[in-house]
PDB file of N, H, CA, C and O in Angstrom:
ATOM      1  N   UNK A   1     105.605  84.832  99.332  1.00  0.00           N
ATOM      2  CA  UNK A   1     105.629  85.329 100.690  1.00  0.00           C
ATOM      3  C   UNK A   1     104.227  85.792 101.074  1.00  0.00           C
ATOM      4  O   UNK A   1     103.616  86.608 100.383  1.00  0.00           O
ATOM      5  N   UNK A   2     103.730  85.260 102.181  1.00  0.00           N
ATOM      6  H   UNK A   2     104.226  84.597 102.742  1.00  0.00           H
ATOM      7  CA  UNK A   2     102.400  85.670 102.607  1.00  0.00           C
ATOM      8  C   UNK A   2     102.508  86.849 103.553  1.00  0.00           C
ATOM      9  O   UNK A   2     103.523  87.047 104.220  1.00  0.00           O
ATOM     10  N   UNK A   3     101.439  87.626 103.595  1.00  0.00           N
ATOM     11  H   UNK A   3     100.614  87.465 103.053  1.00  0.00           H
ATOM     12  CA  UNK A   3     101.425  88.793 104.464  1.00  0.00           C
ATOM     13  C   UNK A   3     100.712  88.415 105.758  1.00  0.00           C
ATOM     14  O   UNK A   3      99.707  87.705 105.730  1.00  0.00           O
ATOM     15  N   UNK A   4     101.214  88.873 106.857  1.00  0.00           N
ATOM     16  H   UNK A   4     102.031  89.449 106.880  1.00  0.00           H
ATOM     17  CA  UNK A   4     100.621  88.631 108.144  1.00  0.00           C
ATOM     18  C   UNK A   4     100.114  89.974 108.669  1.00  0.00           C
ATOM     19  O   UNK A   4     100.864  90.945 108.763  1.00  0.00           O
ATOM     20  N   UNK A   5      98.834  90.006 109.007  1.00  0.00           N
ATOM     21  H   UNK A   5      98.224  89.217 108.931  1.00  0.00           H
ATOM     22  CA  UNK A   5      98.288  91.253 109.500  1.00  0.00           C
ATOM     23  C   UNK A   5      98.727  91.498 110.925  1.00  0.00           C
ATOM     24  O   UNK A   5      98.944  90.557 111.688  1.00  0.00           O
ATOM     25  N   UNK A   6      98.853  92.726 111.272  1.00  0.00           N
ATOM     26  H   UNK A   6      98.676  93.491 110.652  1.00  0.00           H
ATOM     27  CA  UNK A   6      99.285  93.117 112.627  1.00  0.00           C
ATOM     28  C   UNK A   6      98.161  92.886 113.631  1.00  0.00           C
ATOM     29  O   UNK A   6      98.418  92.694 114.820  1.00  0.00           O
ATOM     30  N   UNK A   7      96.944  92.905 113.169  1.00  0.00           N
ATOM     31  H   UNK A   7      96.735  93.061 112.204  1.00  0.00           H
ATOM     32  CA  UNK A   7      95.790  92.759 114.049  1.00  0.00           C
ATOM     33  C   UNK A   7      95.043  91.499 113.659  1.00  0.00           C
ATOM     34  O   UNK A   7      94.892  91.203 112.473  1.00  0.00           O
ATOM     35  N   UNK A   8      94.580  90.768 114.639  1.00  0.00           N
ATOM     36  H   UNK A   8      94.703  91.009 115.602  1.00  0.00           H
ATOM     37  CA  UNK A   8      93.921  89.500 114.364  1.00  0.00           C
ATOM     38  C   UNK A   8      92.583  89.669 113.639  1.00  0.00           C
ATOM     39  O   UNK A   8      92.129  88.766 112.936  1.00  0.00           O
ATOM     40  N   UNK A   9      91.949  90.859 113.823  1.00  0.00           N
ATOM     41  H   UNK A   9      92.318  91.592 114.395  1.00  0.00           H
ATOM     42  CA  UNK A   9      90.633  91.062 113.184  1.00  0.00           C
ATOM     43  C   UNK A   9      90.756  91.427 111.695  1.00  0.00           C
ATOM     44  O   UNK A   9      89.750  91.465 110.987  1.00  0.00           O
ATOM     45  N   UNK A  10      91.958  91.691 111.226  1.00  0.00           N
ATOM     46  H   UNK A  10      92.776  91.660 111.801  1.00  0.00           H
ATOM     47  CA  UNK A  10      92.160  92.001 109.817  1.00  0.00           C
ATOM     48  C   UNK A  10      92.122  90.720 109.015  1.00  0.00           C
ATOM     49  O   UNK A  10      92.793  89.742 109.347  1.00  0.00           O
ATOM     50  N   UNK A  11      91.340  90.732 107.968  1.00  0.00           N
ATOM     51  H   UNK A  11      90.795  91.526 107.698  1.00  0.00           H
ATOM     52  CA  UNK A  11      91.267  89.535 107.120  1.00  0.00           C
ATOM     53  C   UNK A  11      92.242  89.677 105.984  1.00  0.00           C
ATOM     54  O   UNK A  11      92.570  90.791 105.575  1.00  0.00           O
ATOM     55  N   UNK A  12      92.709  88.560 105.471  1.00  0.00           N
ATOM     56  H   UNK A  12      92.443  87.656 105.804  1.00  0.00           H
ATOM     57  CA  UNK A  12      93.628  88.576 104.354  1.00  0.00           C
ATOM     58  C   UNK A  12      92.799  88.713 103.066  1.00  0.00           C
ATOM     59  O   UNK A  12      91.863  87.946 102.841  1.00  0.00           O
ATOM     60  N   UNK A  13      93.142  89.668 102.249  1.00  0.00           N
ATOM     61  H   UNK A  13      93.902  90.292 102.431  1.00  0.00           H
ATOM     62  CA  UNK A  13      92.491  89.825 100.979  1.00  0.00           C
ATOM     63  C   UNK A  13      93.465  89.388  99.906  1.00  0.00           C
ATOM     64  O   UNK A  13      94.679  89.471 100.093  1.00  0.00           O
ATOM     65  N   UNK A  14      92.933  88.914  98.765  1.00  0.00           N
ATOM     66  H   UNK A  14      91.947  88.847  98.614  1.00  0.00           H
ATOM     67  CA  UNK A  14      93.846  88.468  97.708  1.00  0.00           C
ATOM     68  C   UNK A  14      94.702  89.560  97.131  1.00  0.00           C
ATOM     69  O   UNK A  14      95.789  89.282  96.625  1.00  0.00           O
ATOM     70  N   UNK A  15      94.249  90.804  97.188  1.00  0.00           N
ATOM     71  H   UNK A  15      93.366  91.030  97.600  1.00  0.00           H
ATOM     72  CA  UNK A  15      94.988  91.950  96.690  1.00  0.00           C
ATOM     73  C   UNK A  15      95.084  93.027  97.755  1.00  0.00           C
ATOM     74  O   UNK A  15      94.154  93.217  98.539  1.00  0.00           O
ATOM     75  N   UNK A  16      96.193  93.722  97.785  1.00  0.00           N
ATOM     76  H   UNK A  16      96.949  93.567  97.149  1.00  0.00           H
ATOM     77  CA  UNK A  16      96.234  94.919  98.601  1.00  0.00           C
ATOM     78  C   UNK A  16      95.583  96.019  97.772  1.00  0.00           C
ATOM     79  O   UNK A  16      95.357  95.853  96.574  1.00  0.00           O
ATOM     80  N   UNK A  17      95.293  97.110  98.400  1.00  0.00           N
ATOM     81  H   UNK A  17      95.477  97.245  99.373  1.00  0.00           H
ATOM     82  CA  UNK A  17      94.653  98.207  97.678  1.00  0.00           C
ATOM     83  C   UNK A  17      95.543  98.660  96.507  1.00  0.00           C
ATOM     84  O   UNK A  17      95.053  98.891  95.402  1.00  0.00           O
ATOM     85  N   UNK A  18      96.836  98.782  96.760  1.00  0.00           N
ATOM     86  H   UNK A  18      97.234  98.595  97.658  1.00  0.00           H
ATOM     87  CA  UNK A  18      97.768  99.213  95.708  1.00  0.00           C
ATOM     88  C   UNK A  18      97.814  98.229  94.560  1.00  0.00           C
ATOM     89  O   UNK A  18      97.824  98.626  93.394  1.00  0.00           O
ATOM     90  N   UNK A  19      97.842  96.954  94.882  1.00  0.00           N
ATOM     91  H   UNK A  19      97.834  96.631  95.828  1.00  0.00           H
ATOM     92  CA  UNK A  19      97.869  95.937  93.810  1.00  0.00           C
ATOM     93  C   UNK A  19      96.578  95.981  92.985  1.00  0.00           C
ATOM     94  O   UNK A  19      96.618  95.832  91.763  1.00  0.00           O
ATOM     95  N   UNK A  20      95.450  96.184  93.641  1.00  0.00           N
ATOM     96  H   UNK A  20      95.417  96.306  94.633  1.00  0.00           H
ATOM     97  CA  UNK A  20      94.170  96.262  92.965  1.00  0.00           C
ATOM     98  C   UNK A  20      94.151  97.452  92.007  1.00  0.00           C
ATOM     99  O   UNK A  20      93.704  97.329  90.867  1.00  0.00           O
ATOM    100  N   UNK A  21      94.633  98.590  92.468  1.00  0.00           N
ATOM    101  H   UNK A  21      94.996  98.690  93.394  1.00  0.00           H
ATOM    102  CA  UNK A  21      94.677  99.797  91.636  1.00  0.00           C
ATOM    103  C   UNK A  21      95.654  99.616  90.469  1.00  0.00           C
ATOM    104  O   UNK A  21      95.327  99.939  89.327  1.00  0.00           O
ATOM    105  N   UNK A  22      96.839  99.105  90.755  1.00  0.00           N
ATOM    106  H   UNK A  22      97.105  98.842  91.683  1.00  0.00           H
ATOM    107  CA  UNK A  22      97.834  98.883  89.687  1.00  0.00           C
ATOM    108  C   UNK A  22      97.302  97.934  88.602  1.00  0.00           C
ATOM    109  O   UNK A  22      97.487  98.167  87.408  1.00  0.00           O
ATOM    110  N   UNK A  23      96.647  96.876  89.040  1.00  0.00           N
ATOM    111  H   UNK A  23      96.496  96.686  90.011  1.00  0.00           H
ATOM    112  CA  UNK A  23      96.081  95.925  88.076  1.00  0.00           C
ATOM    113  C   UNK A  23      95.016  96.609  87.210  1.00  0.00           C
ATOM    114  O   UNK A  23      94.991  96.414  85.995  1.00  0.00           O
ATOM    115  N   UNK A  24      94.156  97.391  87.816  1.00  0.00           N
ATOM    116  H   UNK A  24      94.177  97.550  88.803  1.00  0.00           H
ATOM    117  CA  UNK A  24      93.106  98.080  87.089  1.00  0.00           C
ATOM    118  C   UNK A  24      93.702  99.113  86.105  1.00  0.00           C
ATOM    119  O   UNK A  24      93.224  99.240  84.978  1.00  0.00           O
ATOM    120  N   UNK A  25      94.717  99.827  86.526  1.00  0.00           N
ATOM    121  H   UNK A  25      95.105  99.723  87.442  1.00  0.00           H
ATOM    122  CA  UNK A  25      95.344 100.803  85.614  1.00  0.00           C
ATOM    123  C   UNK A  25      96.026 100.121  84.439  1.00  0.00           C
ATOM    124  O   UNK A  25      95.996 100.625  83.316  1.00  0.00           O
ATOM    125  N   UNK A  26      96.644  98.966  84.703  1.00  0.00           N
ATOM    126  H   UNK A  26      96.669  98.556  85.615  1.00  0.00           H
ATOM    127  CA  UNK A  26      97.262  98.204  83.609  1.00  0.00           C
ATOM    128  C   UNK A  26      96.222  97.746  82.614  1.00  0.00           C
ATOM    129  O   UNK A  26      96.418  97.832  81.402  1.00  0.00           O
ATOM    130  N   UNK A  27      95.098  97.250  83.147  1.00  0.00           N
ATOM    131  H   UNK A  27      94.939  97.179  84.132  1.00  0.00           H
ATOM    132  CA  UNK A  27      94.030  96.793  82.260  1.00  0.00           C
ATOM    133  C   UNK A  27      93.421  97.974  81.501  1.00  0.00           C
ATOM    134  O   UNK A  27      93.106  97.863  80.316  1.00  0.00           O
ATOM    135  N   UNK A  28      93.262  99.085  82.181  1.00  0.00           N
ATOM    136  H   UNK A  28      93.519  99.175  83.143  1.00  0.00           H
ATOM    137  CA  UNK A  28      92.697 100.265  81.503  1.00  0.00           C
ATOM    138  C   UNK A  28      93.589 100.771  80.418  1.00  0.00           C
ATOM    139  O   UNK A  28      93.108 101.214  79.376  1.00  0.00           O
ATOM    140  N   UNK A  29      94.892 100.717  80.635  1.00  0.00           N
ATOM    141  H   UNK A  29      95.283 100.356  81.482  1.00  0.00           H
ATOM    142  CA  UNK A  29      95.845 101.176  79.619  1.00  0.00           C
ATOM    143  C   UNK A  29      95.766 100.330  78.367  1.00  0.00           C
ATOM    144  O   UNK A  29      96.039 100.830  77.276  1.00  0.00           O
ATOM    145  N   UNK A  30      95.404  99.072  78.488  1.00  0.00           N
ATOM    146  H   UNK A  30      95.183  98.665  79.374  1.00  0.00           H
ATOM    147  CA  UNK A  30      95.335  98.184  77.360  1.00  0.00           C
ATOM    148  C   UNK A  30      93.909  98.033  76.776  1.00  0.00           C
ATOM    149  O   UNK A  30      93.684  97.276  75.831  1.00  0.00           O
ATOM    150  N   UNK A  31      92.977  98.764  77.358  1.00  0.00           N
ATOM    151  H   UNK A  31      93.159  99.379  78.125  1.00  0.00           H
ATOM    152  CA  UNK A  31      91.590  98.681  76.897  1.00  0.00           C
ATOM    153  C   UNK A  31      91.482  99.204  75.475  1.00  0.00           C
ATOM    154  O   UNK A  31      92.195 100.130  75.090  1.00  0.00           O
ATOM    155  N   UNK A  32      90.596  98.612  74.702  1.00  0.00           N
ATOM    156  H   UNK A  32      90.017  97.859  75.015  1.00  0.00           H
ATOM    157  CA  UNK A  32      90.471  99.008  73.285  1.00  0.00           C
ATOM    158  C   UNK A  32      89.912 100.421  73.082  1.00  0.00           C
ATOM    159  O   UNK A  32      90.241 101.075  72.092  1.00  0.00           O
ATOM    160  N   UNK A  33      89.085 100.891  73.994  1.00  0.00           N
ATOM    161  H   UNK A  33      88.818 100.360  74.798  1.00  0.00           H
ATOM    162  CA  UNK A  33      88.528 102.258  73.874  1.00  0.00           C
ATOM    163  C   UNK A  33      88.654 102.995  75.187  1.00  0.00           C
ATOM    164  O   UNK A  33      88.864 102.384  76.235  1.00  0.00           O
ATOM    165  N   UNK A  34      88.527 104.289  75.131  1.00  0.00           N
ATOM    166  H   UNK A  34      88.357 104.786  74.280  1.00  0.00           H
ATOM    167  CA  UNK A  34      88.575 105.117  76.329  1.00  0.00           C
ATOM    168  C   UNK A  34      87.387 104.777  77.233  1.00  0.00           C
ATOM    169  O   UNK A  34      87.487 104.840  78.458  1.00  0.00           O
ATOM    170  N   UNK A  35      86.268 104.419  76.610  1.00  0.00           N
ATOM    171  H   UNK A  35      86.186 104.368  75.615  1.00  0.00           H
ATOM    172  CA  UNK A  35      85.081 104.091  77.419  1.00  0.00           C
ATOM    173  C   UNK A  35      85.285 102.785  78.185  1.00  0.00           C
ATOM    174  O   UNK A  35      84.841 102.656  79.326  1.00  0.00           O
ATOM    175  N   UNK A  36      85.952 101.824  77.563  1.00  0.00           N
ATOM    176  H   UNK A  36      86.313 101.929  76.636  1.00  0.00           H
ATOM    177  CA  UNK A  36      86.268 100.566  78.268  1.00  0.00           C
ATOM    178  C   UNK A  36      87.236 100.842  79.422  1.00  0.00           C
ATOM    179  O   UNK A  36      87.117 100.252  80.496  1.00  0.00           O
ATOM    180  N   UNK A  37      88.193 101.742  79.188  1.00  0.00           N
ATOM    181  H   UNK A  37      88.289 102.221  78.315  1.00  0.00           H
ATOM    182  CA  UNK A  37      89.135 102.095  80.230  1.00  0.00           C
ATOM    183  C   UNK A  37      88.434 102.771  81.416  1.00  0.00           C
ATOM    184  O   UNK A  37      88.758 102.505  82.573  1.00  0.00           O
ATOM    185  N   UNK A  38      87.487 103.631  81.116  1.00  0.00           N
ATOM    186  H   UNK A  38      87.224 103.847  80.175  1.00  0.00           H
ATOM    187  CA  UNK A  38      86.717 104.287  82.161  1.00  0.00           C
ATOM    188  C   UNK A  38      85.867 103.276  82.937  1.00  0.00           C
ATOM    189  O   UNK A  38      85.733 103.379  84.156  1.00  0.00           O
ATOM    190  N   UNK A  39      85.303 102.315  82.238  1.00  0.00           N
ATOM    191  H   UNK A  39      85.412 102.231  81.248  1.00  0.00           H
ATOM    192  CA  UNK A  39      84.513 101.259  82.899  1.00  0.00           C
ATOM    193  C   UNK A  39      85.398 100.454  83.861  1.00  0.00           C
ATOM    194  O   UNK A  39      84.981 100.132  84.974  1.00  0.00           O
ATOM    195  N   UNK A  40      86.583 100.144  83.436  1.00  0.00           N
ATOM    196  H   UNK A  40      86.921 100.405  82.533  1.00  0.00           H
ATOM    197  CA  UNK A  40      87.536  99.391  84.273  1.00  0.00           C
ATOM    198  C   UNK A  40      87.882 100.200  85.535  1.00  0.00           C
ATOM    199  O   UNK A  40      87.854  99.677  86.650  1.00  0.00           O
ATOM    200  N   UNK A  41      88.203 101.464  85.337  1.00  0.00           N
ATOM    201  H   UNK A  41      88.226 101.889  84.432  1.00  0.00           H
ATOM    202  CA  UNK A  41      88.555 102.318  86.487  1.00  0.00           C
ATOM    203  C   UNK A  41      87.337 102.501  87.430  1.00  0.00           C
ATOM    204  O   UNK A  41      87.481 102.489  88.652  1.00  0.00           O
ATOM    205  N   UNK A  42      86.154 102.669  86.840  1.00  0.00           N
ATOM    206  H   UNK A  42      86.037 102.679  85.847  1.00  0.00           H
ATOM    207  CA  UNK A  42      84.959 102.789  87.683  1.00  0.00           C
ATOM    208  C   UNK A  42      84.694 101.523  88.468  1.00  0.00           C
ATOM    209  O   UNK A  42      84.304 101.586  89.634  1.00  0.00           O
ATOM    210  N   UNK A  43      84.899 100.386  87.852  1.00  0.00           N
ATOM    211  H   UNK A  43      85.216 100.334  86.905  1.00  0.00           H
ATOM    212  CA  UNK A  43      84.654  99.115  88.541  1.00  0.00           C
ATOM    213  C   UNK A  43      85.610  98.921  89.748  1.00  0.00           C
ATOM    214  O   UNK A  43      85.217  98.434  90.808  1.00  0.00           O
ATOM    215  N   UNK A  44      86.857  99.318  89.537  1.00  0.00           N
ATOM    216  H   UNK A  44      87.177  99.714  88.676  1.00  0.00           H
ATOM    217  CA  UNK A  44      87.810  99.180  90.662  1.00  0.00           C
ATOM    218  C   UNK A  44      87.491 100.170  91.774  1.00  0.00           C
ATOM    219  O   UNK A  44      87.720  99.876  92.947  1.00  0.00           O
ATOM    220  N   UNK A  45      86.972 101.328  91.424  1.00  0.00           N
ATOM    221  H   UNK A  45      86.786 101.567  90.471  1.00  0.00           H
ATOM    222  CA  UNK A  45      86.574 102.281  92.459  1.00  0.00           C
ATOM    223  C   UNK A  45      85.431 101.708  93.321  1.00  0.00           C
ATOM    224  O   UNK A  45      85.415 101.853  94.543  1.00  0.00           O
ATOM    225  N   UNK A  46      84.486 101.059  92.644  1.00  0.00           N
ATOM    226  H   UNK A  46      84.498 100.941  91.651  1.00  0.00           H
ATOM    227  CA  UNK A  46      83.376 100.429  93.359  1.00  0.00           C
ATOM    228  C   UNK A  46      83.907  99.321  94.281  1.00  0.00           C
ATOM    229  O   UNK A  46      83.441  99.180  95.411  1.00  0.00           O
ATOM    230  N   UNK A  47      84.878  98.537  93.800  1.00  0.00           N
ATOM    231  H   UNK A  47      85.256  98.651  92.882  1.00  0.00           H
ATOM    232  CA  UNK A  47      85.481  97.508  94.635  1.00  0.00           C
ATOM    233  C   UNK A  47      86.167  98.098  95.854  1.00  0.00           C
ATOM    234  O   UNK A  47      86.035  97.577  96.962  1.00  0.00           O
ATOM    235  N   UNK A  48      86.902  99.191  95.649  1.00  0.00           N
ATOM    236  H   UNK A  48      87.008  99.615  94.750  1.00  0.00           H
ATOM    237  CA  UNK A  48      87.589  99.840  96.764  1.00  0.00           C
ATOM    238  C   UNK A  48      86.618 100.391  97.803  1.00  0.00           C
ATOM    239  O   UNK A  48      86.858 100.290  99.006  1.00  0.00           O
ATOM    240  N   UNK A  49      85.538 100.965  97.337  1.00  0.00           N
ATOM    241  H   UNK A  49      85.342 101.047  96.359  1.00  0.00           H
ATOM    242  CA  UNK A  49      84.517 101.467  98.271  1.00  0.00           C
ATOM    243  C   UNK A  49      83.960 100.334  99.087  1.00  0.00           C
ATOM    244  O   UNK A  49      83.806 100.470 100.300  1.00  0.00           O
ATOM    245  N   UNK A  50      83.647  99.196  98.447  1.00  0.00           N
ATOM    246  H   UNK A  50      83.772  99.085  97.462  1.00  0.00           H
ATOM    247  CA  UNK A  50      83.122  98.054  99.162  1.00  0.00           C
ATOM    248  C   UNK A  50      84.125  97.521 100.190  1.00  0.00           C
ATOM    249  O   UNK A  50      83.744  97.179 101.309  1.00  0.00           O
ATOM    250  N   UNK A  51      85.394  97.453  99.813  1.00  0.00           N
ATOM    251  H   UNK A  51      85.703  97.732  98.904  1.00  0.00           H
ATOM    252  CA  UNK A  51      86.417  96.993 100.759  1.00  0.00           C
ATOM    253  C   UNK A  51      86.510  97.935 101.953  1.00  0.00           C
ATOM    254  O   UNK A  51      86.650  97.481 103.088  1.00  0.00           O
ATOM    255  N   UNK A  52      86.432  99.250 101.707  1.00  0.00           N
ATOM    256  H   UNK A  52      86.318  99.619 100.785  1.00  0.00           H
ATOM    257  CA  UNK A  52      86.510 100.214 102.784  1.00  0.00           C
ATOM    258  C   UNK A  52      85.280 100.107 103.694  1.00  0.00           C
ATOM    259  O   UNK A  52      85.406 100.214 104.914  1.00  0.00           O
ATOM    260  N   UNK A  53      84.109  99.900 103.118  1.00  0.00           N
ATOM    261  H   UNK A  53      84.007  99.814 102.127  1.00  0.00           H
ATOM    262  CA  UNK A  53      82.899  99.732 103.925  1.00  0.00           C
ATOM    263  C   UNK A  53      83.004  98.497 104.808  1.00  0.00           C
ATOM    264  O   UNK A  53      82.636  98.538 105.982  1.00  0.00           O
ATOM    265  N   UNK A  54      83.500  97.406 104.251  1.00  0.00           N
ATOM    266  H   UNK A  54      83.798  97.372 103.297  1.00  0.00           H
ATOM    267  CA  UNK A  54      83.674  96.173 105.027  1.00  0.00           C
ATOM    268  C   UNK A  54      84.625  96.404 106.178  1.00  0.00           C
ATOM    269  O   UNK A  54      84.378  95.961 107.300  1.00  0.00           O
ATOM    270  N   UNK A  55      85.722  97.105 105.896  1.00  0.00           N
ATOM    271  H   UNK A  55      85.923  97.465 104.985  1.00  0.00           H
ATOM    272  CA  UNK A  55      86.709  97.375 106.955  1.00  0.00           C
ATOM    273  C   UNK A  55      86.127  98.267 108.029  1.00  0.00           C
ATOM    274  O   UNK A  55      86.411  98.082 109.212  1.00  0.00           O
ATOM    275  N   UNK A  56      85.315  99.234 107.632  1.00  0.00           N
ATOM    276  H   UNK A  56      85.084  99.384 106.671  1.00  0.00           H
ATOM    277  CA  UNK A  56      84.685 100.148 108.578  1.00  0.00           C
ATOM    278  C   UNK A  56      83.736  99.436 109.483  1.00  0.00           C
ATOM    279  O   UNK A  56      83.700  99.714 110.682  1.00  0.00           O
ATOM    280  N   UNK A  57      82.949  98.505 108.940  1.00  0.00           N
ATOM    281  H   UNK A  57      82.978  98.279 107.966  1.00  0.00           H
ATOM    282  CA  UNK A  57      81.992  97.762 109.718  1.00  0.00           C
ATOM    283  C   UNK A  57      82.709  96.899 110.748  1.00  0.00           C
ATOM    284  O   UNK A  57      82.234  96.766 111.875  1.00  0.00           O
ATOM    285  N   UNK A  58      83.836  96.315 110.383  1.00  0.00           N
ATOM    286  H   UNK A  58      84.222  96.423 109.467  1.00  0.00           H
ATOM    287  CA  UNK A  58      84.591  95.463 111.299  1.00  0.00           C
ATOM    288  C   UNK A  58      85.138  96.227 112.493  1.00  0.00           C
ATOM    289  O   UNK A  58      85.277  95.648 113.571  1.00  0.00           O
ATOM    290  N   UNK A  59      85.453  97.514 112.338  1.00  0.00           N
ATOM    291  H   UNK A  59      85.340  97.984 111.463  1.00  0.00           H
ATOM    292  CA  UNK A  59      86.090  98.273 113.380  1.00  0.00           C
ATOM    293  C   UNK A  59      85.126  99.105 114.200  1.00  0.00           C
ATOM    294  O   UNK A  59      85.535  99.758 115.161  1.00  0.00           O
ATOM    295  N   UNK A  60      83.861  99.092 113.839  1.00  0.00           N
ATOM    296  H   UNK A  60      83.530  98.562 113.058  1.00  0.00           H
ATOM    297  CA  UNK A  60      82.888  99.893 114.604  1.00  0.00           C
ATOM    298  C   UNK A  60      82.407  99.148 115.817  1.00  0.00           C
ATOM    299  O   UNK A  60      81.588  99.667 116.575  1.00  0.00           O
TER     300      UNK A  60
END
């Protein structure tokens, strides 16, 4: 099932924010060390910030 955005200016992303976070948490839970888990969580935070910045630029 594909998602249809309510606004035409919204672009379709392969993951919703929740799916991106859930995937990262699953990967972090299976990481071999706590440091690897932190790296995974940090990387997804950077991705979320970039997605938010892109969204902000589109609506300004």
